[in-house]
PyMOL Python script that loads the backbone (N, CA, C, O; Angstrom):
from pymol import cmd

cmd.read_pdbstr("""\
ATOM      1  N   MET A   1     -13.071  30.117 -11.695  1.00  0.00           N
ATOM      2  CA  MET A   1     -13.577  29.197 -11.140  1.00  0.00           C
ATOM      3  C   MET A   1     -12.349  28.383  -9.786  1.00  0.00           C
ATOM      4  O   MET A   1     -11.206  28.838  -9.729  1.00  0.00           O
ATOM      5  N   ASP A   2     -12.656  27.527  -9.073  1.00  0.00           N
ATOM      6  CA  ASP A   2     -11.882  27.172  -8.241  1.00  0.00           C
ATOM      7  C   ASP A   2     -12.640  25.470  -9.096  1.00  0.00           C
ATOM      8  O   ASP A   2     -13.742  24.930  -9.197  1.00  0.00           O
ATOM      9  N   ASN A   3     -11.228  25.216  -9.527  1.00  0.00           N
ATOM     10  CA  ASN A   3     -11.709  23.606  -9.719  1.00  0.00           C
ATOM     11  C   ASN A   3     -11.279  22.932  -8.867  1.00  0.00           C
ATOM     12  O   ASN A   3     -10.086  22.630  -8.820  1.00  0.00           O
ATOM     13  N   ASP A   4     -12.629  22.336  -7.534  1.00  0.00           N
ATOM     14  CA  ASP A   4     -12.475  21.154  -6.496  1.00  0.00           C
ATOM     15  C   ASP A   4     -12.948  19.849  -6.922  1.00  0.00           C
ATOM     16  O   ASP A   4     -14.168  19.699  -6.861  1.00  0.00           O
ATOM     17  N   ASN A   5     -12.158  18.739  -7.396  1.00  0.00           N
ATOM     18  CA  ASN A   5     -12.556  17.497  -7.602  1.00  0.00           C
ATOM     19  C   ASN A   5     -12.899  16.472  -6.286  1.00  0.00           C
ATOM     20  O   ASN A   5     -12.664  15.270  -6.415  1.00  0.00           O
ATOM     21  N   ARG A   6     -13.402  16.941  -5.155  1.00  0.00           N
ATOM     22  CA  ARG A   6     -13.153  16.240  -3.953  1.00  0.00           C
ATOM     23  C   ARG A   6     -15.061  15.949  -4.167  1.00  0.00           C
ATOM     24  O   ARG A   6     -16.036  16.573  -4.586  1.00  0.00           O
ATOM     25  N   ILE A   7     -14.807  14.876  -3.694  1.00  0.00           N
ATOM     26  CA  ILE A   7     -16.360  13.848  -3.465  1.00  0.00           C
ATOM     27  C   ILE A   7     -16.912  14.596  -1.873  1.00  0.00           C
ATOM     28  O   ILE A   7     -16.010  15.118  -1.217  1.00  0.00           O
ATOM     29  N   ALA A   8     -18.089  14.635  -1.386  1.00  0.00           N
ATOM     30  CA  ALA A   8     -18.831  14.980  -0.325  1.00  0.00           C
ATOM     31  C   ALA A   8     -19.379  14.354   0.127  1.00  0.00           C
ATOM     32  O   ALA A   8     -20.422  14.906   0.476  1.00  0.00           O
ATOM     33  N   ILE A   9     -19.308  12.609   0.603  1.00  0.00           N
ATOM     34  CA  ILE A   9     -20.434  12.242   1.850  1.00  0.00           C
ATOM     35  C   ILE A   9     -20.984  12.409   2.137  1.00  0.00           C
ATOM     36  O   ILE A   9     -20.598  13.135   3.053  1.00  0.00           O
ATOM     37  N   PRO A  10     -22.227  12.343   2.197  1.00  0.00           N
ATOM     38  CA  PRO A  10     -23.123  12.694   3.919  1.00  0.00           C
ATOM     39  C   PRO A  10     -23.270  11.771   4.765  1.00  0.00           C
ATOM     40  O   PRO A  10     -23.530  10.629   4.389  1.00  0.00           O
ATOM     41  N   PHE A  11     -23.143  12.063   5.973  1.00  0.00           N
ATOM     42  CA  PHE A  11     -23.681  10.799   6.969  1.00  0.00           C
ATOM     43  C   PHE A  11     -24.228  11.639   7.999  1.00  0.00           C
ATOM     44  O   PHE A  11     -24.026  12.822   8.273  1.00  0.00           O
ATOM     45  N   LYS A  12     -24.998  10.724   8.529  1.00  0.00           N
ATOM     46  CA  LYS A  12     -26.039  10.714   9.317  1.00  0.00           C
ATOM     47  C   LYS A  12     -25.480  11.399  11.066  1.00  0.00           C
ATOM     48  O   LYS A  12     -25.760  12.335  11.815  1.00  0.00           O
ATOM     49  N   SER A  13     -24.628  10.310  11.022  1.00  0.00           N
ATOM     50  CA  SER A  13     -23.946  10.828  12.590  1.00  0.00           C
ATOM     51  C   SER A  13     -22.919  12.043  12.111  1.00  0.00           C
ATOM     52  O   SER A  13     -22.357  12.000  11.017  1.00  0.00           O
ATOM     53  N   SER A  14     -22.735  13.158  13.078  1.00  0.00           N
ATOM     54  CA  SER A  14     -21.852  14.167  13.457  1.00  0.00           C
ATOM     55  C   SER A  14     -20.192  13.402  14.304  1.00  0.00           C
ATOM     56  O   SER A  14     -19.392  13.933  15.074  1.00  0.00           O
ATOM     57  N   GLU A  15     -20.217  12.462  13.908  1.00  0.00           N
ATOM     58  CA  GLU A  15     -18.854  11.449  14.957  1.00  0.00           C
ATOM     59  C   GLU A  15     -17.437  11.972  12.870  1.00  0.00           C
ATOM     60  O   GLU A  15     -17.350  11.891  11.645  1.00  0.00           O
ATOM     61  N   GLU A  16     -16.796  12.439  14.173  1.00  0.00           N
ATOM     62  CA  GLU A  16     -15.637  13.045  12.738  1.00  0.00           C
ATOM     63  C   GLU A  16     -14.764  12.004  12.417  1.00  0.00           C
ATOM     64  O   GLU A  16     -14.032  11.885  13.399  1.00  0.00           O
ATOM     65  N   ILE A  17     -14.253  10.674  11.034  1.00  0.00           N
ATOM     66  CA  ILE A  17     -14.260  10.114  10.614  1.00  0.00           C
ATOM     67  C   ILE A  17     -13.149   9.862  10.272  1.00  0.00           C
ATOM     68  O   ILE A  17     -13.210   9.703   9.053  1.00  0.00           O
ATOM     69  N   TYR A  18     -11.626   9.653  10.780  1.00  0.00           N
ATOM     70  CA  TYR A  18     -10.583   9.977  10.449  1.00  0.00           C
ATOM     71  C   TYR A  18      -9.560   8.119   9.135  1.00  0.00           C
ATOM     72  O   TYR A  18      -9.053   7.033   9.414  1.00  0.00           O
ATOM     73  N   VAL A  19      -9.774   8.732   8.152  1.00  0.00           N
ATOM     74  CA  VAL A  19      -9.590   7.617   7.346  1.00  0.00           C
ATOM     75  C   VAL A  19      -7.906   7.655   7.346  1.00  0.00           C
ATOM     76  O   VAL A  19      -7.071   8.550   7.473  1.00  0.00           O
ATOM     77  N   ARG A  20      -7.857   6.172   7.132  1.00  0.00           N
ATOM     78  CA  ARG A  20      -6.461   5.514   7.319  1.00  0.00           C
ATOM     79  C   ARG A  20      -5.694   4.592   5.781  1.00  0.00           C
ATOM     80  O   ARG A  20      -4.493   4.434   5.563  1.00  0.00           O
ATOM     81  N   LYS A  21      -6.557   4.244   5.155  1.00  0.00           N
ATOM     82  CA  LYS A  21      -6.210   3.807   4.027  1.00  0.00           C
ATOM     83  C   LYS A  21      -7.446   4.775   2.497  1.00  0.00           C
ATOM     84  O   LYS A  21      -8.638   4.744   2.191  1.00  0.00           O
ATOM     85  N   VAL A  22      -6.299   5.426   2.040  1.00  0.00           N
ATOM     86  CA  VAL A  22      -7.145   6.130   1.059  1.00  0.00           C
ATOM     87  C   VAL A  22      -6.638   5.419  -0.255  1.00  0.00           C
ATOM     88  O   VAL A  22      -5.424   5.316  -0.433  1.00  0.00           O
ATOM     89  N   ILE A  23      -7.602   4.888  -1.249  1.00  0.00           N
ATOM     90  CA  ILE A  23      -7.710   3.970  -2.204  1.00  0.00           C
ATOM     91  C   ILE A  23      -8.279   5.383  -3.214  1.00  0.00           C
ATOM     92  O   ILE A  23      -9.268   6.088  -3.011  1.00  0.00           O
ATOM     93  N   GLY A  24      -7.520   5.449  -4.051  1.00  0.00           N
ATOM     94  CA  GLY A  24      -8.098   5.704  -5.408  1.00  0.00           C
ATOM     95  C   GLY A  24      -8.737   5.577  -6.624  1.00  0.00           C
ATOM     96  O   GLY A  24      -7.804   5.723  -7.414  1.00  0.00           O
ATOM     97  N   TRP A  25      -9.633   5.417  -7.208  1.00  0.00           N
ATOM     98  CA  TRP A  25     -10.905   5.195  -7.857  1.00  0.00           C
ATOM     99  C   TRP A  25     -11.007   5.271  -9.248  1.00  0.00           C
ATOM    100  O   TRP A  25     -10.772   6.359  -9.774  1.00  0.00           O
ATOM    101  N   ASP A  26     -11.386   4.096 -10.096  1.00  0.00           N
ATOM    102  CA  ASP A  26     -11.109   4.507 -11.724  1.00  0.00           C
ATOM    103  C   ASP A  26     -12.751   3.363 -11.887  1.00  0.00           C
ATOM    104  O   ASP A  26     -13.020   2.171 -11.739  1.00  0.00           O
ATOM    105  N   SER A  27     -13.459   4.593 -12.258  1.00  0.00           N
ATOM    106  CA  SER A  27     -14.846   3.152 -12.300  1.00  0.00           C
ATOM    107  C   SER A  27     -15.389   3.866 -13.756  1.00  0.00           C
ATOM    108  O   SER A  27     -14.925   4.915 -14.203  1.00  0.00           O
ATOM    109  N   ASN A  28     -16.027   3.393 -14.131  1.00  0.00           N
ATOM    110  CA  ASN A  28     -16.600   3.347 -15.727  1.00  0.00           C
ATOM    111  C   ASN A  28     -17.937   1.967 -15.515  1.00  0.00           C
ATOM    112  O   ASN A  28     -18.278   1.429 -14.462  1.00  0.00           O
ATOM    113  N   GLU A  29     -18.544   1.667 -17.169  1.00  0.00           N
ATOM    114  CA  GLU A  29     -19.896   1.002 -16.813  1.00  0.00           C
ATOM    115  C   GLU A  29     -19.417  -0.311 -16.526  1.00  0.00           C
ATOM    116  O   GLU A  29     -20.150  -1.216 -16.127  1.00  0.00           O
ATOM    117  N   LEU A  30     -18.287  -0.414 -16.711  1.00  0.00           N
ATOM    118  CA  LEU A  30     -17.866  -1.959 -16.699  1.00  0.00           C
ATOM    119  C   LEU A  30     -16.950  -2.995 -15.257  1.00  0.00           C
ATOM    120  O   LEU A  30     -17.176  -4.168 -14.963  1.00  0.00           O
ATOM    121  N   SER A  31     -16.308  -2.397 -14.847  1.00  0.00           N
ATOM    122  CA  SER A  31     -15.912  -2.412 -13.675  1.00  0.00           C
ATOM    123  C   SER A  31     -14.958  -0.964 -13.357  1.00  0.00           C
ATOM    124  O   SER A  31     -14.512  -0.034 -14.029  1.00  0.00           O
ATOM    125  N   SER A  32     -14.946  -1.427 -11.793  1.00  0.00           N
ATOM    126  CA  SER A  32     -14.628  -0.543 -11.006  1.00  0.00           C
ATOM    127  C   SER A  32     -12.664  -0.948 -10.500  1.00  0.00           C
ATOM    128  O   SER A  32     -12.371  -2.060 -10.061  1.00  0.00           O
ATOM    129  N   ASP A  33     -11.705   0.053 -10.669  1.00  0.00           N
ATOM    130  CA  ASP A  33     -10.064  -0.634 -10.554  1.00  0.00           C
ATOM    131  C   ASP A  33     -10.000   1.043  -9.651  1.00  0.00           C
ATOM    132  O   ASP A  33     -10.456   2.186  -9.616  1.00  0.00           O
ATOM    133  N   GLY A  34      -8.901  -0.084  -8.930  1.00  0.00           N
ATOM    134  CA  GLY A  34      -9.155   0.889  -7.110  1.00  0.00           C
ATOM    135  C   GLY A  34      -7.321   0.913  -7.199  1.00  0.00           C
ATOM    136  O   GLY A  34      -6.784   0.634  -8.270  1.00  0.00           O
ATOM    137  N   TYR A  35      -6.436   1.293  -5.900  1.00  0.00           N
ATOM    138  CA  TYR A  35      -5.182   1.175  -5.583  1.00  0.00           C
ATOM    139  C   TYR A  35      -4.993   2.000  -4.838  1.00  0.00           C
ATOM    140  O   TYR A  35      -5.275   3.189  -4.691  1.00  0.00           O
ATOM    141  N   GLU A  36      -4.354   1.082  -4.249  1.00  0.00           N
ATOM    142  CA  GLU A  36      -3.362   1.535  -2.472  1.00  0.00           C
ATOM    143  C   GLU A  36      -2.613   0.901  -1.817  1.00  0.00           C
ATOM    144  O   GLU A  36      -2.900  -0.065  -1.110  1.00  0.00           O
ATOM    145  N   HIS A  37      -1.762   1.296  -1.954  1.00  0.00           N
ATOM    146  CA  HIS A  37      -0.376   1.004  -1.685  1.00  0.00           C
ATOM    147  C   HIS A  37      -0.124   0.024  -0.667  1.00  0.00           C
ATOM    148  O   HIS A  37       0.930  -0.588  -0.840  1.00  0.00           O
ATOM    149  N   SER A  38      -0.771  -0.290   0.314  1.00  0.00           N
ATOM    150  CA  SER A  38      -0.407  -1.758   0.628  1.00  0.00           C
ATOM    151  C   SER A  38      -1.012  -2.654   0.293  1.00  0.00           C
ATOM    152  O   SER A  38      -0.656  -3.807   0.535  1.00  0.00           O
ATOM    153  N   ILE A  39      -2.154  -2.329  -0.394  1.00  0.00           N
ATOM    154  CA  ILE A  39      -3.003  -3.695  -0.525  1.00  0.00           C
ATOM    155  C   ILE A  39      -2.842  -3.980  -2.257  1.00  0.00           C
ATOM    156  O   ILE A  39      -3.094  -5.063  -2.784  1.00  0.00           O
ATOM    157  N   GLY A  40      -2.399  -2.839  -2.933  1.00  0.00           N
ATOM    158  CA  GLY A  40      -2.091  -3.080  -4.335  1.00  0.00           C
ATOM    159  C   GLY A  40      -3.456  -2.511  -5.383  1.00  0.00           C
ATOM    160  O   GLY A  40      -4.310  -1.672  -5.097  1.00  0.00           O
ATOM    161  N   PHE A  41      -3.253  -3.496  -6.979  1.00  0.00           N
ATOM    162  CA  PHE A  41      -4.422  -2.860  -7.834  1.00  0.00           C
ATOM    163  C   PHE A  41      -5.681  -3.679  -6.919  1.00  0.00           C
ATOM    164  O   PHE A  41      -5.415  -4.435  -5.985  1.00  0.00           O
ATOM    165  N   ILE A  42      -7.048  -3.378  -7.370  1.00  0.00           N
ATOM    166  CA  ILE A  42      -8.126  -3.718  -6.948  1.00  0.00           C
ATOM    167  C   ILE A  42      -8.929  -3.405  -7.812  1.00  0.00           C
ATOM    168  O   ILE A  42      -9.130  -2.228  -8.109  1.00  0.00           O
ATOM    169  N   HIS A  43      -9.801  -4.847  -8.622  1.00  0.00           N
ATOM    170  CA  HIS A  43     -10.421  -4.751  -9.583  1.00  0.00           C
ATOM    171  C   HIS A  43     -11.772  -5.682  -9.086  1.00  0.00           C
ATOM    172  O   HIS A  43     -11.922  -6.709  -8.424  1.00  0.00           O
ATOM    173  N   VAL A  44     -12.763  -4.608  -9.874  1.00  0.00           N
ATOM    174  CA  VAL A  44     -14.275  -4.472  -9.543  1.00  0.00           C
ATOM    175  C   VAL A  44     -14.685  -5.261 -10.776  1.00  0.00           C
ATOM    176  O   VAL A  44     -14.468  -4.497 -11.717  1.00  0.00           O
ATOM    177  N   ASP A  45     -15.155  -6.376 -11.233  1.00  0.00           N
ATOM    178  CA  ASP A  45     -15.600  -6.151 -12.924  1.00  0.00           C
ATOM    179  C   ASP A  45     -17.743  -6.240 -12.311  1.00  0.00           C
ATOM    180  O   ASP A  45     -18.208  -7.119 -11.586  1.00  0.00           O
ATOM    181  N   LEU A  46     -18.182  -5.585 -12.648  1.00  0.00           N
ATOM    182  CA  LEU A  46     -19.455  -4.883 -13.237  1.00  0.00           C
ATOM    183  C   LEU A  46     -20.176  -5.144 -14.501  1.00  0.00           C
ATOM    184  O   LEU A  46     -20.984  -4.376 -15.023  1.00  0.00           O
ATOM    185  N   ARG A  47     -19.756  -6.457 -15.002  1.00  0.00           N
ATOM    186  CA  ARG A  47     -20.214  -7.213 -16.424  1.00  0.00           C
ATOM    187  C   ARG A  47     -21.753  -8.013 -15.727  1.00  0.00           C
ATOM    188  O   ARG A  47     -22.913  -7.913 -16.128  1.00  0.00           O
ATOM    189  N   PRO A  48     -21.233  -8.738 -14.652  1.00  0.00           N
ATOM    190  CA  PRO A  48     -22.703  -9.569 -14.208  1.00  0.00           C
ATOM    191  C   PRO A  48     -23.595  -8.127 -14.164  1.00  0.00           C
ATOM    192  O   PRO A  48     -24.372  -8.114 -15.118  1.00  0.00           O
ATOM    193  N   LEU A  49     -23.698  -6.963 -13.365  1.00  0.00           N
ATOM    194  CA  LEU A  49     -24.487  -5.924 -13.308  1.00  0.00           C
ATOM    195  C   LEU A  49     -25.040  -5.809 -14.131  1.00  0.00           C
ATOM    196  O   LEU A  49     -26.188  -6.252 -14.154  1.00  0.00           O
ATOM    197  N   GLN A  50     -24.221  -4.836 -15.745  1.00  0.00           N
ATOM    198  CA  GLN A  50     -24.661  -4.375 -16.398  1.00  0.00           C
ATOM    199  C   GLN A  50     -25.580  -5.802 -17.234  1.00  0.00           C
ATOM    200  O   GLN A  50     -26.670  -5.597 -17.768  1.00  0.00           O
ATOM    201  N   SER A  51     -25.025  -6.980 -17.220  1.00  0.00           N
ATOM    202  CA  SER A  51     -25.359  -7.824 -17.801  1.00  0.00           C
ATOM    203  C   SER A  51     -27.229  -8.336 -17.412  1.00  0.00           C
ATOM    204  O   SER A  51     -28.069  -8.836 -18.160  1.00  0.00           O
ATOM    205  N   ILE A  52     -27.302  -7.999 -16.179  1.00  0.00           N
ATOM    206  CA  ILE A  52     -28.605  -7.666 -15.421  1.00  0.00           C
ATOM    207  C   ILE A  52     -28.946  -6.565 -15.846  1.00  0.00           C
ATOM    208  O   ILE A  52     -29.622  -6.771 -16.854  1.00  0.00           O
ATOM    209  N   LYS A  53     -28.850  -5.348 -15.620  1.00  0.00           N
ATOM    210  CA  LYS A  53     -29.700  -3.923 -16.484  1.00  0.00           C
ATOM    211  C   LYS A  53     -30.018  -4.301 -17.571  1.00  0.00           C
ATOM    212  O   LYS A  53     -31.172  -3.996 -17.873  1.00  0.00           O
ATOM    213  N   ILE A  54     -29.410  -4.905 -18.376  1.00  0.00           N
ATOM    214  CA  ILE A  54     -29.685  -4.767 -19.590  1.00  0.00           C
ATOM    215  C   ILE A  54     -30.626  -6.002 -20.083  1.00  0.00           C
ATOM    216  O   ILE A  54     -31.040  -5.938 -21.241  1.00  0.00           O
ATOM    217  N   ILE A  55     -31.151  -7.611 -18.934  1.00  0.00           N
ATOM    218  CA  ILE A  55     -31.780  -8.150 -19.099  1.00  0.00           C
ATOM    219  C   ILE A  55     -32.873  -7.276 -18.605  1.00  0.00           C
ATOM    220  O   ILE A  55     -33.930  -7.331 -19.234  1.00  0.00           O
ATOM    221  N   TYR A  56     -32.784  -6.357 -17.428  1.00  0.00           N
ATOM    222  CA  TYR A  56     -34.078  -6.323 -16.877  1.00  0.00           C
ATOM    223  C   TYR A  56     -34.850  -4.586 -17.839  1.00  0.00           C
ATOM    224  O   TYR A  56     -35.964  -4.185 -17.501  1.00  0.00           O
ATOM    225  N   GLU A  57     -34.208  -3.996 -18.707  1.00  0.00           N
ATOM    226  CA  GLU A  57     -34.225  -2.957 -19.901  1.00  0.00           C
ATOM    227  C   GLU A  57     -34.991  -3.501 -20.545  1.00  0.00           C
ATOM    228  O   GLU A  57     -36.129  -3.033 -20.580  1.00  0.00           O
ATOM    229  N   LYS A  58     -34.636  -4.859 -21.409  1.00  0.00           N
ATOM    230  CA  LYS A  58     -35.712  -5.789 -21.452  1.00  0.00           C
ATOM    231  C   LYS A  58     -36.821  -6.229 -21.958  1.00  0.00           C
ATOM    232  O   LYS A  58     -37.359  -6.193 -23.065  1.00  0.00           O
ATOM    233  N   GLU A  59     -37.205  -6.915 -20.296  1.00  0.00           N
ATOM    234  CA  GLU A  59     -38.220  -7.422 -19.760  1.00  0.00           C
ATOM    235  C   GLU A  59     -38.805  -5.921 -19.873  1.00  0.00           C
ATOM    236  O   GLU A  59     -39.451  -5.936 -20.921  1.00  0.00           O
ATOM    237  N   GLU A  60     -38.886  -4.739 -19.349  1.00  0.00           N
ATOM    238  CA  GLU A  60     -39.453  -3.584 -18.226  1.00  0.00           C
ATOM    239  C   GLU A  60     -39.827  -3.111 -20.413  1.00  0.00           C
ATOM    240  O   GLU A  60     -41.012  -2.800 -20.534  1.00  0.00           O
ATOM    241  N   SER A  61     -39.260  -3.072 -21.436  1.00  0.00           N
ATOM    242  CA  SER A  61     -39.611  -2.740 -22.337  1.00  0.00           C
ATOM    243  C   SER A  61     -40.984  -3.598 -23.324  1.00  0.00           C
ATOM    244  O   SER A  61     -41.851  -3.191 -24.098  1.00  0.00           O
ATOM    245  N   ASN A  62     -40.430  -5.494 -22.566  1.00  0.00           N
ATOM    246  CA  ASN A  62     -41.507  -6.001 -23.863  1.00  0.00           C
ATOM    247  C   ASN A  62     -42.974  -5.468 -23.069  1.00  0.00           C
ATOM    248  O   ASN A  62     -43.913  -4.995 -23.710  1.00  0.00           O
ATOM    249  N   CYS A  63     -42.993  -5.701 -20.983  1.00  0.00           N
ATOM    250  CA  CYS A  63     -43.984  -5.251 -20.781  1.00  0.00           C
ATOM    251  C   CYS A  63     -44.631  -4.143 -20.852  1.00  0.00           C
ATOM    252  O   CYS A  63     -45.760  -4.018 -20.376  1.00  0.00           O
ATOM    253  N   THR A  64     -43.979  -3.177 -21.472  1.00  0.00           N
ATOM    254  CA  THR A  64     -44.739  -1.644 -21.686  1.00  0.00           C
ATOM    255  C   THR A  64     -44.732  -1.792 -22.846  1.00  0.00           C
ATOM    256  O   THR A  64     -43.963  -0.868 -23.110  1.00  0.00           O
ATOM    257  N   LYS A  65     -45.111  -2.464 -24.335  1.00  0.00           N
ATOM    258  CA  LYS A  65     -45.438  -3.028 -25.675  1.00  0.00           C
ATOM    259  C   LYS A  65     -46.429  -3.587 -24.882  1.00  0.00           C
ATOM    260  O   LYS A  65     -47.152  -2.597 -24.775  1.00  0.00           O
ATOM    261  N   GLN A  66     -46.990  -4.465 -24.245  1.00  0.00           N
ATOM    262  CA  GLN A  66     -47.958  -5.455 -24.047  1.00  0.00           C
ATOM    263  C   GLN A  66     -49.135  -4.903 -23.282  1.00  0.00           C
ATOM    264  O   GLN A  66     -50.333  -5.132 -23.450  1.00  0.00           O
ATOM    265  N   GLY A  67     -48.410  -3.967 -22.225  1.00  0.00           N
ATOM    266  CA  GLY A  67     -49.462  -3.369 -21.539  1.00  0.00           C
ATOM    267  C   GLY A  67     -49.900  -2.290 -21.730  1.00  0.00           C
ATOM    268  O   GLY A  67     -50.839  -1.875 -21.049  1.00  0.00           O
TER     269      GLY A  67
END
""", "prot")
cmd.dss("prot")
cmd.show_as("cartoon", "prot")
cmd.util.cbc("prot")
cmd.orient("prot")
């Protein structure tokens, strides 16, 4: 079996897109971290989004119990 770890991103346009800067990303539940040679390390903190998700799930659960 062929081990293909590429990601295909569909576009509505058929125009060819050439990528100049490739950024390697590592994502998990709490952060997305990237690296590009000329930029360096990139860190995106996802904890605020995770907090919103937890609060939303609690509220949804409470509404379901009451309804």
